[in-house]
C-alpha positions in Angstrom: 0.7 -7.8 -5.6 -0.5 -7.7 -1.8 -2.1 -10.8 -0.8 -5.9 -10.9 -0.9 -5.9 -7.6 -3.5 -5.6 -7.5 -7.3 -5.5 -4.1 -9.3 -8.5 -4.0 -11.4 -9.7 -1.1 -13.7 -12.3 1.4 -12.6 -14.9 2.4 -14.7 -17.0 5.8 -14.5 -14.8 7.8 -12.0 -15.3 11.4 -12.0 -13.7 14.6 -10.5 -15.5 16.3 -7.7 -16.2 19.2 -10.8 -17.6 16.2 -13.2 -14.7 15.7 -15.4 -14.3 12.3 -16.5 -11.3 10.3 -15.3 -10.0 7.7 -17.5 -7.1 4.7 -16.8 -8.2 4.6 -13.2 -7.1 1.8 -11.1 -7.5 0.4 -7.7 -6.7 -2.5 -5.7 -9.6 -4.5 -4.9 -10.5 -7.5 -2.4 -10.6 -10.8 -3.9 -13.5 -13.3 -3.3 -13.4 -13.5 0.9 -11.7 -12.1 3.4 -8.9 -13.5 5.2 -7.2 -12.1 8.5 -3.4 -11.8 8.3 -1.0 -9.6 9.2 0.1 -6.8 6.7 2.8 -7.6 4.0 6.1 -5.9 5.4 5.9 -3.3 2.8 2.5 -2.0 3.5 3.4 -2.0 7.5 6.3 0.0 6.7 4.2 2.3 4.6 1.7 3.2 7.5 4.7 3.1 10.1 7.0 5.5 8.4 4.3 7.5 7.4 3.4 7.6 11.3 6.8 8.0 12.5 7.2 11.2 10.4 3.5 12.7 10.8 2.7 11.9 14.1 3.7 11.6 17.7 6.5 9.2 18.3 4.7 7.6 21.2 1.9 6.9 18.3 4.8 5.2 16.1 6.5 3.5 19.1 2.9 1.6 19.9 2.4 1.2 16.4 5.6 -0.6 15.9 4.7 -3.2 19.6 1.7 -4.0 17.5 3.4 -4.8 14.2 6.1 -6.9 16.4 2.9 -8.7 17.7 1.9 -9.3 13.9 5.5 -10.4 13.3 6.7 -7.6 11.8 10.1 -6.5 13.3 13.0 -3.9 12.7 11.3 -1.8 10.3 13.4 0.9 9.1 12.6 4.2 7.7 16.0 4.9 6.7 17.5 1.8 5.7 14.3 0.2 3.8 12.4 1.9 0.7 8.6 1.4 1.7 7.2 2.6 -1.7 3.5 2.1 -2.8 2.9 -0.7 -5.3 1.9 1.8 -7.9 5.5 3.5 -7.7 7.6 0.1 -7.6 9.7 -0.7 -10.8 7.4 -3.0 -12.9 9.8 -6.1 -12.3 8.7 -5.6 -8.4 4.8 -5.2 -9.2 2.6 -6.7 -11.9 1.4 -3.3 -13.4 3.4 -0.6 -14.9 2.4 2.6 -14.4 4.3 4.0 -17.2 3.2 1.3 -19.5 -0.3 1.9 -18.5 -1.3 -2.1 -18.7 -0.9 -5.5 -17.1 
């Protein structure tokens, strides 16, 4: 999983119309905040979404800022930046398909 976070079950989650949702999980920050650059996977998710939905100038500025954090050469075409929840279970500690840790 992402450094500093762990996937945990969340109880008592309801929809806006009051329906209870079971099996909800979320990434929660571990014990204390540690300032560091985002993972390449997460930076790629943000960058590629910005590139696809915002102005090119914004994506270019984001790329420069990520470069200052040591994250270079992100390629939306050549790399697959997926949320952890949709990665194959061999790449993530949680399997959506199996529904367990």
